[in-house]
C-alpha positions as a Markdown table, in Angstrom:
| # | Residue | x | y | z |
|---|---|---|---|---|
| 1 | Unk | -39.9 | -24.8 | -30.2 |
| 2 | Unk | -38.7 | -23.2 | -33.5 |
| 3 | Unk | -40.7 | -25.8 | -35.6 |
| 4 | Unk | -43.9 | -24.9 | -33.8 |
| 5 | Unk | -43.5 | -21.2 | -34.5 |
| 6 | Unk | -42.8 | -21.9 | -38.1 |
| 7 | Unk | -45.8 | -24.1 | -38.5 |
| 8 | Unk | -48.1 | -21.6 | -36.8 |
| 9 | Unk | -46.9 | -18.8 | -39.1 |
| 10 | Unk | -47.3 | -21.0 | -42.1 |
| 11 | Unk | -51.0 | -21.8 | -41.0 |
| 12 | Unk | -51.7 | -18.0 | -40.6 |
| 13 | Unk | -50.3 | -17.2 | -44.1 |
| 14 | Unk | -52.6 | -20.0 | -45.5 |
| 15 | Unk | -55.8 | -18.7 | -43.9 |
| 16 | Unk | -55.0 | -15.1 | -45.1 |
| 17 | Unk | -54.4 | -16.1 | -48.5 |
| 18 | Unk | -57.6 | -18.0 | -48.6 |
| 19 | Unk | -59.4 | -14.7 | -48.1 |
| 20 | Unk | -61.6 | -16.2 | -45.2 |
| 21 | Unk | -64.4 | -13.7 | -44.0 |
| 22 | Unk | -63.4 | -14.5 | -40.5 |
| 23 | Unk | -60.2 | -16.5 | -39.3 |
| 24 | Unk | -61.1 | -20.0 | -38.2 |
| 25 | Unk | -60.3 | -21.2 | -34.9 |
| 26 | Unk | -56.8 | -23.0 | -34.5 |
| 27 | Unk | -58.7 | -26.3 | -33.8 |
| 28 | Unk | -60.8 | -26.0 | -36.9 |
| 29 | Unk | -57.7 | -25.1 | -39.0 |
| 30 | Unk | -55.8 | -28.0 | -37.7 |
| 31 | Unk | -58.5 | -30.5 | -38.8 |
| 32 | Unk | -58.8 | -29.0 | -42.1 |
| 33 | Unk | -55.2 | -29.1 | -42.8 |
| 34 | Unk | -55.1 | -32.9 | -42.5 |
| 35 | Unk | -57.7 | -33.6 | -45.0 |
| 36 | Unk | -56.3 | -35.7 | -48.0 |
| 37 | Unk | -52.8 | -36.0 | -46.5 |
| 38 | Unk | -51.0 | -39.0 | -47.7 |
| 39 | Unk | -49.4 | -41.0 | -45.0 |
| 40 | Unk | -47.6 | -44.4 | -44.9 |
| 41 | Unk | -46.4 | -47.0 | -42.3 |
| 42 | Unk | -43.2 | -48.6 | -43.4 |
| 43 | Unk | -42.0 | -51.5 | -41.3 |
| 44 | Unk | -38.5 | -52.9 | -41.8 |
| 45 | Unk | -39.8 | -56.4 | -40.6 |
| 46 | Unk | -42.4 | -58.8 | -42.0 |
| 47 | Unk | -46.0 | -58.6 | -41.0 |
| 48 | Unk | -46.9 | -60.4 | -37.9 |
| 49 | Unk | -49.7 | -60.6 | -35.4 |
| 50 | Unk | -48.6 | -57.5 | -33.3 |
| 51 | Unk | -47.5 | -55.4 | -36.5 |
| 52 | Unk | -50.7 | -56.2 | -38.2 |
| 53 | Unk | -52.5 | -54.8 | -35.2 |
| 54 | Unk | -50.4 | -51.6 | -35.3 |
| 55 | Unk | -51.1 | -51.2 | -39.0 |
| 56 | Unk | -54.9 | -51.7 | -38.6 |
| 57 | Unk | -55.2 | -49.2 | -35.8 |
| 58 | Unk | -53.1 | -46.7 | -37.6 |
| 59 | Unk | -55.0 | -47.0 | -40.6 |
| 60 | Unk | -58.3 | -46.5 | -38.7 |
| 61 | Unk | -56.9 | -43.6 | -37.0 |
| 62 | Unk | -55.6 | -41.9 | -40.3 |
| 63 | Unk | -58.8 | -42.4 | -42.0 |
| 64 | Unk | -60.9 | -41.0 | -39.2 |
| 65 | Unk | -58.6 | -38.0 | -39.4 |
| 66 | Unk | -59.4 | -37.6 | -43.2 |
| 67 | Unk | -55.9 | -38.8 | -44.4 |
| 68 | Unk | -54.9 | -41.4 | -46.9 |
| 69 | Unk | -53.1 | -44.5 | -45.5 |
| 70 | Unk | -50.8 | -47.0 | -47.2 |
| 71 | Unk | -48.9 | -49.8 | -45.3 |
| 72 | Unk | -45.4 | -51.4 | -46.6 |
| 73 | Unk | -43.6 | -54.3 | -44.8 |
| 74 | Unk | -40.1 | -54.8 | -46.0 |
| 75 | Unk | -39.6 | -58.5 | -44.7 |
| 76 | Unk | -36.4 | -57.8 | -42.7 |
| 77 | Unk | -34.5 | -56.0 | -45.6 |
| 78 | Unk | -32.8 | -52.7 | -44.7 |
| 79 | Unk | -32.3 | -51.8 | -48.2 |
| 80 | Unk | -36.0 | -52.4 | -49.0 |
| 81 | Unk | -36.7 | -50.2 | -45.9 |
| 82 | Unk | -34.7 | -47.3 | -47.1 |
| 83 | Unk | -35.8 | -47.6 | -50.6 |
| 84 | Unk | -39.6 | -47.5 | -49.6 |
| 85 | Unk | -39.0 | -44.5 | -47.5 |
| 86 | Unk | -37.1 | -42.6 | -50.2 |
| 87 | Unk | -39.8 | -43.5 | -52.9 |
| 88 | Unk | -42.7 | -42.4 | -50.7 |
| 89 | Unk | -40.9 | -39.0 | -50.0 |
| 90 | Unk | -40.3 | -38.6 | -53.5 |
| 91 | Unk | -43.9 | -39.5 | -54.3 |
| 92 | Unk | -45.2 | -36.6 | -52.2 |
| 93 | Unk | -46.3 | -38.5 | -49.1 |
| 94 | Unk | -46.9 | -35.9 | -46.3 |
| 95 | Unk | -46.0 | -38.1 | -43.2 |
| 96 | Unk | -44.4 | -41.4 | -42.7 |
| 97 | Unk | -44.7 | -43.7 | -39.7 |
| 98 | Unk | -41.6 | -45.8 | -39.8 |
| 99 | Unk | -40.5 | -48.7 | -37.9 |
| 100 | Unk | -37.4 | -50.8 | -36.9 |
| 101 | Unk | -34.7 | -48.9 | -38.8 |
| 102 | Unk | -31.1 | -50.1 | -38.2 |
| 103 | Unk | -29.1 | -48.3 | -35.5 |
| 104 | Unk | -25.9 | -48.2 | -37.8 |
| 105 | Unk | -27.6 | -46.3 | -40.5 |
| 106 | Unk | -30.8 | -44.7 | -39.4 |
| 107 | Unk | -29.4 | -41.2 | -38.3 |
| 108 | Unk | -27.4 | -40.6 | -41.4 |
| 109 | Unk | -30.2 | -41.8 | -43.7 |
| 110 | Unk | -32.9 | -39.9 | -42.1 |
| 111 | Unk | -30.8 | -36.8 | -41.7 |
| 112 | Unk | -30.2 | -36.6 | -45.5 |
| 113 | Unk | -33.9 | -37.4 | -46.2 |
| 114 | Unk | -35.2 | -34.6 | -44.1 |
| 115 | Unk | -32.6 | -32.2 | -45.7 |
| 116 | Unk | -33.9 | -33.3 | -49.1 |
| 117 | Unk | -37.6 | -33.2 | -48.0 |
| 118 | Unk | -37.9 | -30.5 | -45.3 |
| 119 | Unk | -41.6 | -30.4 | -45.2 |
| 120 | Unk | -41.8 | -34.2 | -44.7 |
| 121 | Unk | -43.1 | -35.3 | -41.2 |
| 122 | Unk | -41.7 | -38.5 | -39.7 |
| 123 | Unk | -42.4 | -40.5 | -36.6 |
| 124 | Unk | -39.9 | -43.3 | -35.9 |
| 125 | Unk | -40.7 | -46.4 | -33.8 |
| 126 | Unk | -37.9 | -48.5 | -32.3 |
| 127 | Unk | -35.4 | -46.6 | -34.6 |
| 128 | Unk | -32.4 | -45.4 | -32.5 |
| 129 | Unk | -30.8 | -42.2 | -33.9 |
| 130 | Unk | -27.1 | -42.3 | -33.1 |
| 131 | Unk | -24.1 | -40.6 | -34.9 |
| 132 | Unk | -20.9 | -42.4 | -35.9 |
| 133 | Unk | -19.6 | -41.8 | -32.4 |
| 134 | Unk | -22.6 | -43.5 | -30.7 |
| 135 | Unk | -24.0 | -40.3 | -29.3 |
| 136 | Unk | -27.8 | -40.0 | -29.1 |
| 137 | Unk | -29.2 | -37.5 | -31.8 |
| 138 | Unk | -32.4 | -35.8 | -32.7 |
| 139 | Unk | -33.6 | -34.8 | -36.2 |
| 140 | Unk | -36.0 | -31.9 | -36.6 |
| 141 | Unk | -39.3 | -33.1 | -37.8 |
| 142 | Unk | -38.6 | -36.6 | -36.4 |
| 143 | Unk | -40.5 | -37.8 | -33.3 |
| 144 | Unk | -39.0 | -41.0 | -31.7 |
| 145 | Unk | -41.1 | -43.7 | -30.1 |
| 146 | Unk | -40.1 | -46.7 | -28.1 |
| 147 | Unk | -41.7 | -49.1 | -25.7 |
| 148 | Unk | -40.6 | -48.5 | -22.2 |
| 149 | Unk | -38.0 | -51.3 | -22.5 |
| 150 | Unk | -36.5 | -51.0 | -19.0 |
| 151 | Unk | -40.2 | -51.5 | -17.7 |
| 152 | Unk | -40.6 | -54.5 | -19.9 |
| 153 | Unk | -37.6 | -56.2 | -18.2 |
| 154 | Unk | -38.4 | -54.8 | -14.7 |
| 155 | Unk | -42.2 | -56.0 | -14.8 |
| 156 | Unk | -41.2 | -59.6 | -15.4 |
| 157 | Unk | -38.4 | -59.6 | -12.7 |
| 158 | Unk | -41.0 | -57.9 | -10.4 |
| 159 | Unk | -43.4 | -60.9 | -11.1 |
| 160 | Unk | -40.7 | -63.5 | -10.5 |
| 161 | Unk | -39.3 | -61.9 | -7.4 |
| 162 | Unk | -42.6 | -60.9 | -5.7 |
| 163 | Unk | -45.1 | -63.5 | -7.1 |
| 164 | Unk | -43.5 | -66.7 | -8.1 |
| 165 | Unk | -40.6 | -66.4 | -5.5 |
| 166 | Unk | -42.0 | -64.1 | -2.9 |
| 167 | Unk | -40.9 | -66.2 | -0.1 |
| 168 | Unk | -37.3 | -66.4 | -1.4 |
| 169 | Unk | -37.2 | -62.7 | -1.9 |
| 170 | Unk | -38.7 | -62.0 | 1.6 |
| 171 | Unk | -36.0 | -64.2 | 3.1 |
| 172 | Unk | -33.4 | -61.8 | 1.4 |
| 173 | Unk | -32.3 | -64.6 | -1.1 |
| 174 | Unk | -31.7 | -63.7 | -4.8 |
| 175 | Unk | -33.7 | -65.6 | -7.4 |
| 176 | Unk | -31.3 | -67.5 | -9.6 |
| 177 | Unk | -31.9 | -66.5 | -13.3 |
| 178 | Unk | -30.8 | -68.2 | -16.6 |
| 179 | Unk | -30.8 | -65.1 | -18.7 |
| 180 | Unk | -31.6 | -65.1 | -22.4 |
| 181 | Unk | -30.2 | -62.0 | -24.0 |
| 182 | Unk | -28.1 | -60.8 | -26.9 |
| 183 | Unk | -25.8 | -57.8 | -26.5 |
| 184 | Unk | -24.6 | -55.4 | -25.9 |
| 185 | Unk | -24.9 | -53.5 | -29.1 |
| 186 | Unk | -26.7 | -56.3 | -31.0 |
| 187 | Unk | -30.2 | -54.5 | -30.9 |
| 188 | Unk | -31.0 | -51.1 | -29.2 |
| 189 | Unk | -34.2 | -52.5 | -27.7 |
| 190 | Unk | -32.3 | -55.4 | -26.1 |
| 191 | Unk | -29.8 | -52.9 | -24.6 |
| 192 | Unk | -32.6 | -50.7 | -23.2 |
| 193 | Unk | -34.3 | -53.8 | -21.6 |
| 194 | Unk | -30.9 | -54.6 | -20.0 |
| 195 | Unk | -31.0 | -51.4 | -18.0 |
| 196 | Unk | -34.1 | -52.8 | -16.3 |
| 197 | Unk | -32.6 | -56.1 | -15.7 |
| 198 | Unk | -29.2 | -54.7 | -14.3 |
| 199 | Unk | -31.3 | -52.8 | -11.8 |
| 200 | Unk | -32.5 | -56.0 | -10.3 |
| 201 | Unk | -29.1 | -57.4 | -10.2 |
| 202 | Unk | -27.8 | -54.3 | -8.5 |
| 203 | Unk | -30.4 | -54.6 | -5.7 |
| 204 | Unk | -29.5 | -58.2 | -5.0 |
| 205 | Unk | -32.9 | -59.4 | -5.8 |
| 206 | Unk | -31.7 | -61.7 | -8.7 |
| 207 | Unk | -28.6 | -63.6 | -9.4 |
| 208 | Unk | -27.6 | -64.4 | -13.0 |
| 209 | Unk | -26.3 | -68.0 | -13.4 |
| 210 | Unk | -25.5 | -67.7 | -17.1 |
| 211 | Unk | -26.4 | -65.7 | -20.1 |
| 212 | Unk | -27.3 | -67.5 | -23.4 |
| 213 | Unk | -28.6 | -66.5 | -26.8 |
| 214 | Unk | -29.1 | -68.1 | -30.3 |
| 215 | Unk | -26.0 | -69.4 | -31.9 |
| 216 | Unk | -27.4 | -69.0 | -35.4 |
| 217 | Unk | -29.5 | -65.9 | -36.0 |
| 218 | Unk | -30.7 | -67.2 | -39.4 |
| 219 | Unk | -32.8 | -69.8 | -37.6 |
| 220 | Unk | -33.0 | -68.1 | -34.1 |
| 221 | Unk | -35.9 | -70.0 | -32.6 |
| 222 | Unk | -34.6 | -73.5 | -33.4 |
| 223 | Unk | -31.1 | -72.4 | -32.5 |
| 224 | Unk | -32.3 | -71.1 | -29.3 |
| 225 | Unk | -34.0 | -74.4 | -28.5 |
| 226 | Unk | -30.6 | -76.1 | -29.1 |
| 227 | Unk | -28.5 | -73.7 | -27.0 |
| 228 | Unk | -31.1 | -74.0 | -24.1 |
| 229 | Unk | -31.1 | -77.7 | -24.3 |
| 230 | Unk | -27.4 | -78.0 | -24.0 |
| 231 | Unk | -27.1 | -75.4 | -21.1 |
| 232 | Unk | -30.0 | -76.9 | -19.1 |
| 233 | Unk | -28.2 | -80.3 | -19.0 |
| 234 | Unk | -25.4 | -78.6 | -17.2 |
| 235 | Unk | -27.4 | -77.7 | -14.0 |
| 236 | Unk | -28.8 | -79.7 | -11.3 |
| 237 | Unk | -32.5 | -79.4 | -10.2 |
| 238 | Unk | -33.0 | -76.2 | -8.1 |
| 239 | Unk | -29.9 | -74.4 | -9.5 |
| 240 | Unk | -32.1 | -72.4 | -11.9 |
| 241 | Unk | -35.0 | -70.7 | -10.3 |
| 242 | Unk | -36.4 | -69.2 | -13.5 |
| 243 | Unk | -35.6 | -68.3 | -17.1 |
| 244 | Unk | -35.9 | -64.6 | -18.2 |
| 245 | Unk | -36.1 | -64.0 | -22.0 |
| 246 | Unk | -35.5 | -60.6 | -23.6 |
| 247 | Unk | -37.5 | -61.6 | -26.7 |
| 248 | Unk | -40.5 | -63.9 | -27.3 |
| 249 | Unk | -38.9 | -65.4 | -30.4 |
| 250 | Unk | -36.0 | -66.8 | -28.3 |
| 251 | Unk | -38.5 | -67.7 | -25.7 |
| 252 | Unk | -40.2 | -70.1 | -28.0 |
| 253 | Unk | -36.9 | -72.0 | -28.4 |
| 254 | Unk | -36.4 | -72.0 | -24.6 |
| 255 | Unk | -40.0 | -73.5 | -24.2 |
| 256 | Unk | -39.4 | -76.2 | -26.6 |
| 257 | Unk | -36.3 | -77.1 | -24.7 |
| 258 | Unk | -38.0 | -77.2 | -21.2 |
| 259 | Unk | -41.0 | -79.3 | -22.6 |
| 260 | Unk | -38.8 | -81.8 | -24.4 |
| 261 | Unk | -36.5 | -82.0 | -21.4 |
| 262 | Unk | -39.2 | -82.2 | -18.9 |
| 263 | Unk | -37.8 | -79.4 | -16.9 |
| 264 | Unk | -39.9 | -77.8 | -14.1 |
| 265 | Unk | -38.5 | -74.3 | -14.5 |
| 266 | Unk | -40.7 | -71.3 | -15.0 |
| 267 | Unk | -40.0 | -68.9 | -17.8 |
| 268 | Unk | -41.0 | -65.3 | -18.7 |
| 269 | Unk | -40.5 | -63.2 | -21.8 |
| 270 | Unk | -40.7 | -59.8 | -23.5 |
| 271 | Unk | -43.3 | -59.3 | -26.2 |
| 272 | Unk | -46.3 | -61.4 | -27.1 |
| 273 | Unk | -48.1 | -63.1 | -29.9 |
| 274 | Unk | -50.8 | -65.6 | -30.4 |
| 275 | Unk | -48.4 | -68.5 | -30.4 |
| 276 | Unk | -47.0 | -67.2 | -27.0 |
| 277 | Unk | -50.5 | -67.2 | -25.6 |
| 278 | Unk | -51.3 | -70.6 | -26.8 |
| 279 | Unk | -48.2 | -72.0 | -25.2 |
| 280 | Unk | -49.0 | -70.2 | -21.9 |
| 281 | Unk | -52.4 | -71.6 | -21.8 |
| 282 | Unk | -51.2 | -75.1 | -22.2 |
| 283 | Unk | -51.6 | -77.6 | -19.2 |
| 284 | Unk | -48.7 | -77.3 | -16.7 |
| 285 | Unk | -46.9 | -74.7 | -19.1 |
| 286 | Unk | -43.7 | -73.5 | -17.8 |
| 287 | Unk | -44.3 | -70.1 | -19.7 |
| 288 | Unk | -45.6 | -68.0 | -16.9 |
| 289 | Unk | -45.9 | -64.3 | -18.2 |
| 290 | Unk | -45.2 | -61.9 | -21.0 |
| 291 | Unk | -44.4 | -58.3 | -20.8 |
| 292 | Unk | -45.9 | -56.2 | -23.6 |
| 293 | Unk | -47.4 | -52.9 | -24.7 |
| 294 | Unk | -50.9 | -52.7 | -26.2 |
| 295 | Unk | -50.3 | -53.1 | -29.9 |
| 296 | Unk | -53.7 | -51.8 | -30.8 |
| 297 | Unk | -53.1 | -48.7 | -29.1 |
| 298 | Unk | -49.5 | -48.4 | -30.3 |
| 299 | Unk | -50.6 | -47.9 | -34.0 |
| 300 | Unk | -53.1 | -45.4 | -33.0 |
| 301 | Unk | -50.6 | -43.6 | -30.8 |
| 302 | Unk | -48.0 | -43.3 | -33.5 |
| 303 | Unk | -50.6 | -42.0 | -36.1 |
| 304 | Unk | -51.9 | -39.5 | -33.6 |
| 305 | Unk | -48.3 | -38.2 | -33.1 |
| 306 | Unk | -48.0 | -38.0 | -36.9 |
| 307 | Unk | -51.1 | -36.0 | -37.2 |
| 308 | Unk | -50.2 | -33.7 | -34.6 |
| 309 | Unk | -46.8 | -33.0 | -36.4 |
| 310 | Unk | -48.7 | -32.5 | -39.6 |
| 311 | Unk | -51.1 | -30.0 | -38.0 |
| 312 | Unk | -48.1 | -28.2 | -36.4 |
| 313 | Unk | -49.6 | -28.9 | -33.0 |
| 314 | Unk | -46.3 | -30.1 | -31.3 |
| 315 | Unk | -47.5 | -28.8 | -27.9 |
| 316 | Unk | -49.9 | -31.7 | -27.7 |
| 317 | Unk | -47.2 | -34.4 | -28.3 |
| 318 | Unk | -46.8 | -35.5 | -24.8 |
| 319 | Unk | -44.5 | -38.4 | -23.4 |
| 320 | Unk | -46.8 | -40.8 | -21.6 |
| 321 | Unk | -43.9 | -41.5 | -19.1 |
| 322 | Unk | -43.0 | -38.0 | -18.1 |
| 323 | Unk | -46.2 | -36.1 | -19.0 |
| 324 | Unk | -44.0 | -33.5 | -20.9 |
| 325 | Unk | -44.0 | -32.2 | -24.3 |
| 326 | Unk | -41.2 | -34.2 | -26.1 |
| 327 | Unk | -39.9 | -35.5 | -29.4 |
| 328 | Unk | -38.9 | -38.7 | -27.5 |
| 329 | Unk | -41.9 | -40.8 | -26.4 |
| 330 | Unk | -42.1 | -44.1 | -24.5 |
| 331 | Unk | -45.2 | -46.4 | -24.5 |
| 332 | Unk | -46.5 | -47.8 | -21.1 |
| 333 | Unk | -46.1 | -51.6 | -20.3 |
| 334 | Unk | -48.4 | -54.3 | -19.0 |
| 335 | Unk | -47.8 | -57.9 | -17.7 |
| 336 | Unk | -49.8 | -60.6 | -19.1 |
| 337 | Unk | -49.8 | -63.7 | -16.8 |
| 338 | Unk | -50.5 | -67.3 | -17.4 |
| 339 | Unk | -53.8 | -67.2 | -15.2 |
| 340 | Unk | -55.1 | -64.4 | -17.4 |
| 341 | Unk | -55.1 | -66.6 | -20.5 |
| 342 | Unk | -55.4 | -70.2 | -19.1 |
| 343 | Unk | -59.2 | -70.4 | -19.8 |
| 344 | Unk | -58.4 | -70.5 | -23.6 |
| 345 | Unk | -59.9 | -68.3 | -26.4 |
| 346 | Unk | -57.6 | -65.4 | -25.8 |
| 347 | Unk | -55.4 | -63.9 | -28.6 |
| 348 | Unk | -53.5 | -60.6 | -29.0 |
| 349 | Unk | -56.7 | -59.1 | -30.4 |
| 350 | Unk | -58.8 | -59.6 | -27.3 |
| 351 | Unk | -56.2 | -59.4 | -24.5 |
| 352 | Unk | -58.0 | -56.4 | -23.2 |
| 353 | Unk | -60.8 | -58.7 | -21.9 |
| 354 | Unk | -58.5 | -60.5 | -19.5 |
| 355 | Unk | -55.5 | -58.1 | -18.8 |
| 356 | Unk | -55.5 | -55.6 | -15.8 |
| 357 | Unk | -56.7 | -52.0 | -16.4 |
| 358 | Unk | -53.2 | -50.8 | -17.3 |
| 359 | Unk | -53.4 | -52.6 | -20.6 |
| 360 | Unk | -56.6 | -50.6 | -21.8 |
| 361 | Unk | -55.7 | -47.3 | -20.1 |
| 362 | Unk | -55.9 | -44.6 | -22.8 |
| 363 | Unk | -55.3 | -41.5 | -20.4 |
| 364 | Unk | -51.8 | -40.9 | -22.0 |
| 365 | Unk | -53.1 | -41.0 | -25.5 |
| 366 | Unk | -51.8 | -37.7 | -27.3 |
| 367 | Unk | -54.8 | -35.6 | -28.4 |
| 368 | Unk | -56.2 | -32.1 | -29.0 |
| 369 | Unk | -59.8 | -30.8 | -28.9 |
| 370 | Unk | -60.1 | -31.1 | -32.9 |
| 371 | Unk | -58.7 | -34.6 | -32.7 |
| 372 | Unk | -60.8 | -35.7 | -29.8 |
| 373 | Unk | -64.0 | -34.7 | -31.9 |
| 374 | Unk | -62.9 | -36.6 | -35.1 |
| 375 | Unk | -61.8 | -39.8 | -33.2 |
| 376 | Unk | -64.7 | -39.8 | -30.7 |
| 377 | Unk | -62.7 | -39.5 | -27.6 |
């Protein structure tokens, strides 16, 4: 890769200019090169359980690697997100871990930013880079990270079809799903989840009886409760086998409608937070499962990738899903079920104590010898 060659040449020039008696190993040089680097996590959304976990693990990783860390939450403001990124670049930050930039502007904004600050390194989470024609793009110096969104959808549908409704599936009958989704084009992550959902429809494993979403996005949770209540009243018992939700904020509204209406319909959702876990753990709760990535590991993953960029070690940036070097990385998914959290005392911070081994698996974490030594791998 061109940028790897350039970084390696730059590193050799630095060591030569320093007049070292002997050339240090590439590992030692990479570790030294990170000392004192300024890095920031810039999140478009407000702070929450999972993004707080992201920030904490990113900070711990950055500090262990000798870098100075700062976090910024922009409370859902696209303008604040762009302004904060621009300000950090102007103030001499070396690397930025940015999250949830808008699909409509991220590519043009970041392209201009990287032209103005060519030495800046960026790792972008859930930030789709598309040009004005909707074509997927890349930017030199920017690595893109996503949850494996198709797997988030598929894992929940697999649970519905092969655990909750295994007899129906074995008999060749589709599971009837009330689908909670917004799209296409509303949010890239939702569109990516639709890919996994559509695969189950195409196989005949599920049948979508209706698709609903919030009517008012300024009060999405409450609006979803109202829409779900109105929709459920149109169906007879047994016509809906389960409710699949693309996002746990919407799922919270569905849960309210089910509880208040006394409906005995299982529901599942993508993403997780402490409130979701509490609702799942309630007696006779209809909320049966959440699909999630490990948010403690996500922040560490992002910071490791940024550190490898800063060290010029692009050959160690490996996509967990393919095992190949890439600038497009997808994080593995786990399913958290009601029986895992039913005993109480479980939150997003200690899910690892009850979730299966896939949740705590670290075999896909990007690393290098010098990084492993600093982080205690």
